[in-house]
C-alpha positions in Angstrom: 159.5 97.8 165.3 159.4 95.6 162.7 155.9 94.5 161.1 155.3 90.7 160.8 153.3 89.6 157.9 150.9 87.4 160.6 150.2 90.7 162.3 146.5 91.1 163.0 144.8 94.0 162.1 141.2 93.3 162.9 139.2 90.8 165.1 135.5 90.4 165.1 133.0 87.6 166.8 130.1 86.6 164.9 126.7 88.2 165.8 125.8 84.8 168.0 129.7 84.6 169.6 130.1 81.3 168.2 133.2 82.5 165.8 135.7 84.7 165.8 137.0 86.2 162.4 140.7 87.7 162.3 142.3 90.0 159.6 145.9 90.3 158.9 148.2 92.0 157.3 149.3 89.7 154.8 145.4 90.0 153.6 144.1 86.8 154.6 141.0 86.0 157.1 140.9 83.5 159.3 138.1 81.9 161.3 138.2 80.1 164.4 135.4 78.4 166.4 134.9 80.5 169.6 132.6 77.7 171.4 133.9 76.6 174.9 135.3 73.3 174.5 132.4 71.1 176.2 132.4 67.7 175.9 129.6 67.7 173.1 131.7 69.9 170.9 135.5 67.7 171.6 133.4 64.4 169.9 131.5 66.3 167.4 135.2 67.7 166.4 136.8 64.0 166.9 134.0 62.8 164.6 134.2 65.1 162.1 138.4 64.5 162.0 137.8 60.5 162.3 135.0 60.7 158.9 137.2 63.3 156.9 140.7 60.6 157.8 138.5 57.5 156.5 136.2 58.8 153.9 139.1 58.5 151.4 140.0 55.3 152.3 137.0 53.6 151.2 134.8 52.7 148.4 130.9 53.1 150.2 129.5 54.7 152.8 129.0 50.9 154.2 132.5 50.3 153.7 133.1 53.7 155.7 130.5 52.6 158.7 132.3 49.4 159.2 135.6 51.4 159.8 133.8 53.5 162.1 132.3 51.0 164.2 135.0 48.7 164.2 137.2 51.5 165.6 138.9 50.9 169.1 140.2 54.1 169.4 137.7 56.4 169.4 134.5 56.3 172.7 130.7 55.1 172.0 130.0 59.1 171.8 132.5 59.7 168.7 131.2 56.2 167.0 127.7 57.4 167.3 128.2 60.8 166.3 130.3 59.7 163.0 127.9 56.8 162.4 124.8 59.9 162.3 126.9 62.2 160.1 128.2 59.4 157.4 125.7 60.0 155.1 126.2 63.2 154.7 129.7 62.9 154.6 129.7 60.3 152.3 127.5 62.9 150.0 129.4 65.8 150.2 131.7 66.8 147.5 135.3 66.2 148.1 
């Protein structure tokens, strides 16, 4: 059997069961979210993606929040989560 670089050697859950880590033969480690995909978690992931994509295209926190408020493609739940998190995302190192 030929061994591929991405063959996994080991996996381990975090103590609280929310993350799964895998170690591969190519000396990489990946950490994945192991929580059940609830509507709340999906909204959080969408809000995070929205903030990451918009943050680099605006000049201020106020512009970021205006962009979020005006985005017709997101749900109210995602919009509110993104607005709640926007100050932290704006001030975080890029």
